[in-house]
Phi, psi and omega in degrees: 000329179289328177291322179289330173294316176304317177296322174298316179299316178295319175300320178291320181298319176294324177294320180295320182294319181297318180299321174295327178293335181257358177278115188255006182298333184252358172279148180287114180231166169238126184252125181226164178243129180250131180234136175221153182209124173239151182247130183230151179277125184289153181233012177205159179222141180246129178252131171251116188247163180215132181239119182224126180233139183240137174197154184291336182256117185300319188295316177299312179304318176300314178298318180298319180293311182301327184297310180295321181295321175298321179292330182288318174299317179293330178289320179300313178297319178301322184266011172059040175283148184291133178312325185286351177264006174234117188229126179249144182266176176294151177279146178235145178229130181215153180289142180245131180237160184227132181277122182234142178290144174284134181305133176082008182234142180272322188233011180254129185232162177218158173265124178245133179298121184247352181143193182251129173256123179259124183232151173213144181249153175215145173239129189231130179254125178253130184248008180238089185295337179297348180252005180314303186297321178297312179294319181295316180300320178289329174298321173290323181290338181266003173097028175287131182287317188210134170250096192283336183206135175233105187240123180268142181215171178245133174284347178255038181299322185292318176302311178292329173295316180296321177294318178298319182296318181297318177297319178293326174295315183293321177294324172302316185288321177299315179294315175306309185297316174300320176294318185289329184293321181304324181258021171078018179243175179226159181261141178255222188288160173277128177257350179204130178227127181226120179275135177265147173271108178259006179262349186070221183297134183275083176276169177293349181242032174304143178074026177230164183215149169273139181259164178276143177209168179212140173238111190234103181294348184279346180290172176277163182303327185276357179276132178266107179257014181228132179230126189294311187073210181222160173243154186263139172240119182245160177207143179216132180229150171244130189229141172243119180250141172292140178268124181263000000 
């Protein structure tokens, strides 16, 4: 038992020594923030679509909706999209009303039933941006009610994020070195590194942005009305360096 107690004391002493070795609160350090942002050309685009049809007959509203959804799926096959890049949501049904003025009244209105609205959403990813304008125009032509989102992204996001993070670390060290040099000191090892979340909510499409585009059928065939542009990939770190 005495031997066991001695081992415990030695372990406790070693643990205390380790805790002291990583306690940087009393060490001279320089704390800096490194920020980096790179711009990359996207190579894929995701469309968020909605198809809504209204009719007094529920079955007809559903048939009209199903017809457009089938056209969306046919369009996806025409453009040879991977099936996993085409997703449809569950169908929703609700009564539709229209606000109408009461006959013979100037300021009295009533809600009048106009039918049933059947809606379905879909998300489609196109990986050949050279066909963006063609695909977008055909989506409009087949009767898609609403295109709520057009999001450009890079399939190499992880690679670009790693690159931005490395740039942010270099920026942090350069800043720390510049600050230390002014007071005749130098920087040593980093004793604390913390990556900041500069993307906000981590959605599946984090680090992407929507670009401006236009589809104008009135132009000539050689007019380019769509420009891909670039998307931003950011990284930010907080680093504490020892001062020598």
